[in-house]
C-alpha atoms as one frame of an Amber mdcrd trajectory, in Angstrom:
protein
   0.000   0.000   0.000   2.893   2.387   0.675   4.270   1.644  -2.791   0.899
   2.086  -4.500   0.376   5.366  -2.609   3.800   6.721  -3.639   3.438   5.926
  -7.342  -0.204   7.063  -7.429   0.748  10.452  -5.977   3.548  10.781  -8.542
   1.055   9.838 -11.246  -1.332  12.598 -10.100   1.289  15.338 -10.477   0.055
  16.378 -13.983  -3.159  17.517 -12.260  -1.244  19.399  -9.544   1.396  21.506
 -11.331  -1.065  23.467 -13.537  -2.814  24.629 -10.349   0.318  26.624  -9.454
   0.052  28.926 -12.478   0.766  31.771 -13.114   3.976  30.791 -11.304   6.628
  29.872 -13.872   8.367  26.460 -13.854  11.496  28.138 -12.459   9.590  29.694
  -9.554   7.795  26.413  -8.844  11.150  24.599  -8.799  12.594  27.148  -6.354
   9.593  26.824  -4.025   9.878  23.062  -4.253  13.414  23.117  -2.834  12.703
  25.755  -0.181   9.557  24.161   1.230  10.897  20.612   0.837  13.759  21.599
   3.133  11.341  23.091   5.668   9.121  20.011   5.689  11.883  17.410   5.706
  13.743  19.335   8.452  10.628  18.970  10.599  10.496  15.237   9.822  14.167
  14.797  10.752  13.697  16.829  13.939  10.797  14.626  15.016  12.846  11.508
  14.269  15.949  13.003  15.935  18.086  12.148  12.906  20.255  15.267  12.760
  23.305  13.142  13.592  22.852  11.310  10.279  22.712  14.614   8.402  25.893
  15.822  10.105  27.564  12.521   9.264  26.867  13.127   5.575  28.523  16.551
   5.670  31.548  15.088   7.451  32.140  12.886   4.404  33.435  15.033   1.530
  32.804  12.248  -0.981  29.166  11.741   0.055  28.522  15.487   0.150  29.874
  15.954  -3.396  27.856  13.000  -4.676  24.631  14.355  -3.161  25.405  17.853
  -4.461  25.699  16.422  -7.981  22.500  14.446  -7.376  20.757  17.672  -6.335
  21.689  19.322  -9.648  20.377  16.314 -11.586  17.098  16.145  -9.696  16.662
  19.905 -10.169  17.038  19.413 -13.932  14.584  16.508 -13.771  11.992  18.446
 -11.776  12.268  21.571 -13.957  11.876  19.536 -17.159   8.868  17.704 -15.766
   7.103  20.850 -14.530   7.850  22.617 -17.817   6.531  19.676 -19.835   3.306
  19.328 -17.846   2.542  23.063 -17.792   3.217  23.450 -21.529   1.097  20.603
 -22.890   3.637  17.757 -23.114   2.182  15.380 -20.519   2.277  12.383 -22.890
   5.952  13.003 -23.696   6.858  13.303 -20.004   5.150   9.960 -19.345   7.335
   8.456 -22.095  10.418   9.594 -20.176   9.440   7.599 -17.119   8.529   4.561
 -19.205  12.047   4.656 -20.718  13.796   5.291 -17.387  14.097   1.628 -16.239
  15.821   0.720 -19.507  18.200   3.677 -19.138  19.090   2.390 -15.661  19.969
  -0.970 -17.229  22.317   0.705 -19.710  23.967   2.712 -16.918  24.503  -0.502
 -14.976  26.398  -1.905 -17.946  28.427   1.275 -18.428  29.389   1.981 -14.809
  29.148  -1.321 -12.952  30.117  -3.680 -15.793  26.878  -5.567 -15.399  26.153
  -8.178 -18.046  22.812  -8.162 -19.788  20.924 -11.244 -20.821  19.660 -11.569
 -24.376  16.136 -10.570 -23.434  17.450  -7.407 -21.748  19.441  -6.467 -24.862
  16.281  -7.044 -26.916  14.344  -4.693 -24.608  17.015  -1.984 -24.939  16.998
  -2.415 -28.727  13.208  -2.022 -28.842  13.474   1.136 -26.737  15.994   2.633
 -29.179  13.712   1.730 -32.079  10.823   3.396 -30.253  12.849   6.617 -29.870
  13.524   6.599 -33.628   9.830   6.083 -34.414   8.809   8.873 -32.030  11.461
  11.162 -33.517   9.807  10.682 -36.898   6.384  11.366 -35.378   7.399  14.513
 -33.442   9.690  15.800 -36.208  12.370  16.111 -33.515  14.003  14.046 -30.816
  11.631  13.556 -27.852  14.122  15.597 -25.842  11.849  16.153 -22.825  11.415
  12.390 -22.411  15.149  11.747 -22.878  16.164  14.459 -20.396  13.741  13.029
 -17.819  14.916   9.448 -18.368  18.654  10.162 -18.303  18.625  12.783 -15.534
  16.748  10.437 -13.215  18.845   7.480 -14.367  22.065   9.259 -13.371  20.354
  10.507 -10.195  19.641   6.907  -9.231  23.241   6.006 -10.025  24.562   8.691
  -7.673  22.095   7.739  -4.935  23.320   4.164  -5.203  26.889   5.387  -4.694
  25.951   7.655  -1.769  23.821   5.077   0.076  21.999   7.350   2.512  18.437
   7.203   3.764  15.778   8.929   1.652  14.851  11.607   4.211  18.499  12.430
   4.957  19.388  12.498   1.269  16.459  14.794   0.433  17.441  17.127   3.300
  21.022  17.399   2.031  19.946  17.843  -1.598  17.426  20.541  -0.678  19.995
  22.208   1.562  22.563  22.315  -1.241  20.180  24.162  -3.573  18.139  26.211
  -1.095  20.372  29.312  -1.414  20.228  29.310  -5.247  16.450  28.767  -4.926
  16.088  31.773  -2.602  18.248  33.819  -4.999  15.931  32.887  -7.897  12.880
  33.970  -5.895  14.603  37.252  -4.978  15.429  38.005  -8.629  11.862  37.202
  -9.717  10.521  39.460  -6.962  12.837  42.314  -8.008  11.624  41.975 -11.605
   7.980  41.918 -10.539   7.524  38.370 -11.872   6.980  36.569  -8.556   3.577
  34.901  -8.203   4.061  33.953  -4.525   1.866  36.196  -2.355   0.693  38.200
  -5.368  -2.109  36.101  -6.889  -4.303  34.683  -4.139  -4.164  32.984  -0.769
  -4.954  29.669  -2.466  -2.097  30.017  -4.954   0.337  30.891  -2.155  -0.796
  27.873  -0.122  -0.374  25.598  -3.151   3.165  26.876  -3.741   4.028  26.185
  -0.094   2.468  22.720  -0.391   4.985  21.867  -3.145   7.381  20.852  -0.368
   4.871  18.438   1.137   3.974  17.106  -2.321   7.660  16.400  -2.903   8.468
  14.766   0.423   5.374  12.636   1.142   5.710  10.287  -1.894   9.424   9.859
  -1.191   8.716   8.879   2.415   6.005   6.455   1.251   8.478   4.988  -1.235
  11.131   4.555   1.460   8.609   2.740   3.658   7.669   0.454   0.770  11.292
  -0.270  -0.095  11.884  -1.674   3.398   8.872  -4.002   3.176   8.637  -5.399
  -0.377  11.079  -6.782  -2.920  12.733  -4.635  -5.572  10.996  -6.732  -8.222
   7.628  -5.663  -6.785   8.723  -2.023  -6.781   9.921  -2.485 -10.346   6.429
  -3.467 -11.452   4.721  -0.775  -9.357   6.833   1.994 -10.898   4.907   1.719
 -14.184   1.781   2.916 -12.348   2.913   6.565 -12.343   3.686   7.035 -16.084
   0.542   5.052 -16.943  -1.570   7.527 -14.967   0.309  10.422 -16.561  -0.371
   9.022 -20.029  -4.078   8.582 -19.252  -4.350  12.173 -17.985  -2.454  13.460
 -21.025  -4.909  11.776 -23.404  -8.133  12.449 -21.480  -7.830  15.505 -19.233
  -5.403  17.492 -21.413  -6.685  16.119 -24.727  -3.217  15.579 -26.218  -3.109
  13.770 -29.586  -1.978  10.161 -30.055  -1.539   9.683 -33.837  -0.903   6.137
 -35.167   2.880   6.548 -35.495   3.156   7.815 -31.914   1.016   4.918 -30.714
   3.393   2.492 -32.471   6.319   4.116 -30.656   4.624   3.744 -27.280   3.687
   0.128 -28.075   7.361  -0.621 -28.765   8.276   0.875 -25.378   5.566  -1.149
 -23.618   6.721  -4.328 -25.379  10.287  -3.612 -24.244   9.066  -3.142 -20.649
   7.091  -6.406 -20.751  10.169  -8.296 -21.969  12.334  -6.549 -19.390   9.942
  -7.240 -16.488   9.221 -10.871 -17.386  12.927 -11.585 -17.844  13.710  -9.945
 -14.501  11.089 -12.000 -12.674  12.230 -15.188 -14.427  15.839 -14.575 -13.349
  15.007 -14.098  -9.647  16.911 -16.539  -7.402  15.042 -19.318  -5.628  13.715
 -17.764  -2.391  14.235 -21.130  -0.658  17.982 -20.952  -1.275  20.278 -18.698
   0.713  23.036 -16.861  -1.138  25.949 -14.702  -0.051  25.288 -10.977   0.309
  26.489  -8.890  -2.642  28.088 -11.948  -4.248  28.134 -11.938  -8.090  25.209
 -13.944  -9.460  27.467 -16.262 -11.476  29.210 -17.415  -8.285  26.131 -17.982
  -6.147  25.613 -21.478  -4.790  22.834 -22.673  -2.492  23.916 -22.821   1.130
  22.275 -23.206   4.523  21.088 -19.912   5.946  23.853 -18.611   8.248  23.000
 -17.352  11.701  24.613 -13.928  11.248  23.334 -10.353  10.924  22.884  -8.714
   7.546  25.650  -6.172   6.835  24.721  -2.524   7.452  25.564  -1.526   3.891
  22.835  -3.893   2.672  20.235  -2.833   5.229  20.709   0.879   4.587  21.339
   0.759   0.850  19.233   3.270  -1.069  16.974   1.590  -3.650  17.605   2.695
  -7.236  14.102   1.972  -8.518  11.455   4.586  -8.189  10.750   8.154  -9.344
  11.334  11.533  -7.906   8.952  13.759  -9.741
């Protein structure tokens, strides 16, 4: 239920961002970082987890990784808000359909992971889909590609950092809160700031951007501790599916035959990818060594020893940060 709640909320975002107009995507992004930091700071204070935040800043490597992750997630959020508020909801949904396949390619490039034939077939179908959609749009579906690759690299950096979701979000928001405040100050000086100028409802919605950012992430973290990654992998398609439905029905975006063929190729690739991943799962009745390469795993009696901390606290890569 936590997983379904997280991905459903992310899927409802196309209905939420237009409510913040006339605020521009840049102003919405700035408010998102400012109020996310306020909300997540309250969550950390209640949980008395400030020591974990300080521990992150004591590690130069982790701080730099999360700073880079903050820049990537800012690019991802800005692209998504811009796409939704400018009539490209269907294309943004494509980005999150492609994202799992991008993560596979990044695993090959950075962790020397080996793909099975079915996985290579899925990646090939995704590339073919991009070509078909390029023909349909008359341009590269750049919004979808920016969303897929920015979040793919964001997941890569989060995997390297290995910090809890709430702590990671606090550090990322903290890194960009000063630039966000600077953006709001410039917009105010130019008379382009919507915050406090439109209505009480609009101001409240802009403040709620922090809650809308943090709540799904906390739900996702709760789900990640309770269900398998394979289950999360299937659930993650719920969000772009909802986005696609809203794009076609609520926002009345077109779906010409060529574009439909492109999406069908992506969905076929995801079916192959998901079925192959479930087929390759190890036997749950057999115990294997933690973090041991799959090719070397051999069934063994379950040892009476604790699970290493780096496994317990590892940040899941699957998921979406809209």
